[in-house]
C-alpha positions as semicolon CSV with decimal commas, in nm:
position;residue;x (nm);y (nm);z (nm)
1;M;0,000;0,000;0,000
2;T;0,277;0,245;0,093
3;A;0,459;0,172;-0,234
4;A;0,141;0,233;-0,433
5;V;0,079;0,566;-0,261
6;T;0,443;0,671;-0,309
7;L;0,436;0,583;-0,679
8;S;0,106;0,764;-0,721
9;I;0,247;1,080;-0,559
10;A;0,567;1,055;-0,763
11;G;0,367;1,015;-1,084
12;F;0,152;1,316;-1,004
13;S;0,456;1,526;-0,908
14;Y;0,632;1,437;-1,232
15;S;0,322;1,526;-1,433
16;Q;0,333;1,874;-1,276
17;F;0,702;1,912;-1,359
18;D;0,747;2,152;-1,651
19;A;1,103;2,105;-1,772
20;R;1,082;2,373;-2,040
21;E;0,959;2,635;-1,793
22;L;1,234;2,548;-1,545
23;E;1,494;2,566;-1,821
24;R;1,363;2,909;-1,929
25;K;1,380;3,040;-1,571
26;A;1,729;2,899;-1,524
27;Q;1,845;3,065;-1,846
28;V;1,708;3,402;-1,731
29;V;1,903;3,369;-1,406
30;A;2,217;3,251;-1,584
31;D;2,202;3,543;-1,827
32;K;2,218;3,794;-1,545
33;A;2,559;3,875;-1,408
34;T;2,618;3,852;-1,035
35;C;2,763;4,125;-0,818
36;R;3,071;3,911;-0,762
37;A;3,121;3,870;-1,138
38;V;3,087;4,245;-1,192
39;N;3,342;4,314;-0,916
40;S;3,579;4,061;-1,077
41;A;3,536;4,241;-1,408
42;I;3,618;4,571;-1,237
43;V;3,939;4,419;-1,096
44;A;4,034;4,293;-1,443
45;Y;3,957;4,634;-1,593
46;V;4,176;4,811;-1,336
47;G;4,455;4,559;-1,390
48;I;4,457;4,621;-1,764
49;N;4,380;4,994;-1,773
50;G;4,531;5,116;-1,445
51;N;4,221;5,310;-1,337
52;D;3,862;5,245;-1,230
53;P;3,590;5,219;-1,494
54;K;3,381;5,535;-1,510
55;A;3,061;5,361;-1,624
56;I;2,928;5,007;-1,626
57;T;2,952;5,010;-2,006
58;D;3,331;5,025;-1,968
59;L;3,310;4,661;-1,857
60;N;3,164;4,535;-2,186
61;G;3,392;4,257;-2,301
62;Y;3,512;4,176;-1,950
63;L;3,217;3,949;-1,868
64;D;2,914;3,793;-2,033
65;G;2,560;3,856;-1,924
66;D;2,325;4,145;-1,863
67;I;2,500;4,404;-1,646
68;S;2,258;4,687;-1,718
69;S;2,117;4,683;-1,363
70;Y;2,460;4,754;-1,209
71;R;2,658;5,076;-1,158
72;V;3,017;5,145;-1,068
73;V;3,039;5,338;-0,739
74;R;3,383;5,427;-0,600
75;G;3,543;5,141;-0,792
76;R;3,294;4,872;-0,681
77;A;2,980;4,720;-0,824
78;A;2,646;4,849;-0,698
79;G;2,324;4,675;-0,786
80;P;2,128;4,354;-0,725
81;G;2,290;4,134;-0,464
82;C;2,565;4,381;-0,375
83;A;2,613;4,463;-0,009
């Protein structure tokens, strides 16, 4: 009886699982840069250019992803997830 109930629940749960939707959501998250990645790009920029980037667009080419929601403030990233 327990096995039948477990299999029934597992079957129902799997039927509610939308792999395409989860993949789409994961891709949206993966396409967004993290604060840590933006700070790493700033460090790389400073190492190559010798000065802080003046705008977030200066970091184009230093990392992949959408960085439009970030700013550079006193040489550090400011935006989602930044302390």
